[in-house]
C-alpha positions as CSV (number, residue, x, y, z in Angstrom):
1,M,127.0,189.8,135.9
2,Q,126.7,193.3,134.5
3,W,125.1,196.5,135.5
4,I,124.1,199.3,133.3
5,S,123.1,202.4,134.7
6,K,119.4,202.9,134.4
7,K,119.6,206.6,135.3
8,P,122.9,208.8,135.1
9,I,124.8,208.8,138.2
10,L,126.7,212.1,137.7
11,S,129.3,214.1,139.7
12,D,128.5,217.5,140.7
13,I,132.0,218.3,142.6
14,Q,133.4,221.5,141.3
15,P,135.9,222.9,139.8
16,R,135.9,220.3,137.1
17,V,139.6,218.8,136.4
18,D,140.4,217.6,132.8
19,A,141.9,213.9,132.7
20,N,144.6,215.2,130.2
21,T,146.1,217.4,133.2
22,Y,147.1,214.6,135.6
23,G,150.7,214.1,136.0
24,K,153.1,211.2,135.6
25,D,152.9,208.3,137.5
26,L,154.7,204.6,137.2
27,K,152.7,202.4,135.0
28,V,150.7,199.5,136.9
29,G,149.5,196.3,134.9
30,F,146.2,194.4,134.9
31,D,147.0,192.9,138.0
32,N,148.4,195.8,139.8
33,D,152.2,194.8,139.1
34,T,154.9,197.3,137.9
35,V,155.3,197.5,134.2
36,F,158.6,197.5,132.4
37,E,158.9,198.7,128.6
38,N,162.6,197.9,127.0
39,G,164.0,197.2,130.4
40,D,163.0,200.9,131.9
41,L,160.0,201.4,134.1
42,A,156.9,202.4,132.2
43,I,155.3,205.8,132.9
44,V,151.6,206.8,132.5
45,S,150.7,210.5,132.3
46,G,147.5,212.6,131.6
47,A,144.4,210.6,130.9
48,E,146.0,207.3,130.9
49,N,147.3,208.3,134.7
50,F,144.0,209.2,135.4
51,L,142.2,206.0,134.5
52,Q,145.0,204.1,136.3
53,T,144.0,206.2,139.4
54,V,140.5,205.1,139.0
55,K,141.7,201.5,139.0
56,T,143.9,202.0,142.0
57,H,141.1,203.4,143.9
58,L,139.3,200.4,143.1
59,M,141.8,197.8,143.5
60,V,142.9,199.2,147.2
61,S,141.6,198.4,150.4
62,N,140.0,201.3,152.5
63,L,141.9,199.5,155.4
64,E,145.3,200.2,153.8
65,Y,144.5,203.7,152.8
66,D,141.4,205.8,153.1
67,W,140.7,206.4,149.9
68,G,140.4,202.7,148.8
69,L,137.1,201.4,147.4
70,K,138.0,197.8,147.1
71,E,135.3,196.8,149.9
72,Y,132.9,198.4,147.6
73,L,133.2,196.2,144.7
74,P,130.3,193.9,144.1
75,T,131.4,190.2,144.3
76,T,128.3,188.2,143.9
77,T,128.0,186.5,140.4
78,D,124.4,184.8,141.2
79,D,122.3,187.7,142.4
80,Q,121.7,190.5,140.1
81,E,119.4,192.4,142.6
82,E,122.2,192.6,144.9
83,F,124.9,193.2,142.1
84,D,122.9,196.1,140.9
85,F,122.5,197.4,144.3
86,N,126.3,197.1,145.2
87,C,127.2,198.8,141.7
88,E,125.0,201.6,142.2
89,E,126.5,202.2,145.8
90,L,130.2,201.9,144.4
91,A,129.1,204.5,141.5
92,N,128.0,207.0,143.9
93,Y,131.2,206.6,146.0
94,L,133.0,207.1,142.8
95,V,131.5,210.3,141.7
96,S,131.8,211.8,145.0
97,D,135.0,210.8,145.8
98,P,137.2,213.9,146.3
99,K,140.3,212.9,144.5
100,I,138.7,211.4,141.4
101,G,135.2,212.6,141.4
102,N,136.1,215.9,139.8
103,T,137.0,214.3,136.6
104,I,134.6,211.7,136.6
105,N,131.5,212.6,134.8
106,S,129.4,209.4,135.3
107,L,129.6,205.8,135.7
108,T,127.9,203.7,132.8
109,R,128.5,200.1,133.3
110,L,130.3,197.6,135.6
111,S,130.7,193.8,135.0
112,F,132.2,190.9,136.9
113,D,132.7,187.1,135.7
114,G,134.1,186.0,139.0
115,E,137.8,186.9,138.1
116,V,137.9,190.3,136.3
117,Y,136.1,193.5,136.7
118,E,135.1,195.8,133.9
119,V,134.4,199.5,134.4
120,E,132.9,202.0,131.9
121,L,132.9,205.6,132.8
122,T,132.9,209.1,131.0
123,A,135.4,211.7,132.1
124,D,136.3,215.4,131.5
125,G,139.1,215.3,128.9
126,I,138.2,211.9,127.4
127,D,136.1,211.4,124.3
128,G,133.2,208.9,124.5
129,L,133.6,205.8,127.1
130,A,136.7,204.8,129.0
131,T,137.1,201.3,130.0
132,I,138.9,199.9,132.8
133,K,139.7,196.3,133.4
134,F,141.3,194.4,136.5
135,H,141.5,191.4,138.3
136,F,139.8,191.0,141.5
């Protein structure tokens, strides 16, 4: 299923934070597993770290951490109206999140095929659309 925003769901959190100013962190993969490169732990920084932070927010339960949003991910693949409603609710949570909403400008698209999510967003410091993919 796919949701495409009919009206912009925008963040109004101030001050804004450029994605390129995000520090460094360990890189996690598609399934939230630790990534190694050349035998060493891989590192992300800047905009790549920001996108990983968004992905982590989406993959973590709010029962584990109060900032987790996993419970808000749409899981239906047979009811477009429910899927659209859940996506709009999730988009509003993301743009108002105090940890990442000051960098996200808008959520534009979310798709789910029953196994893989794909989230498209715009953010301060990132030219064009950024896409985040992860397993459910």
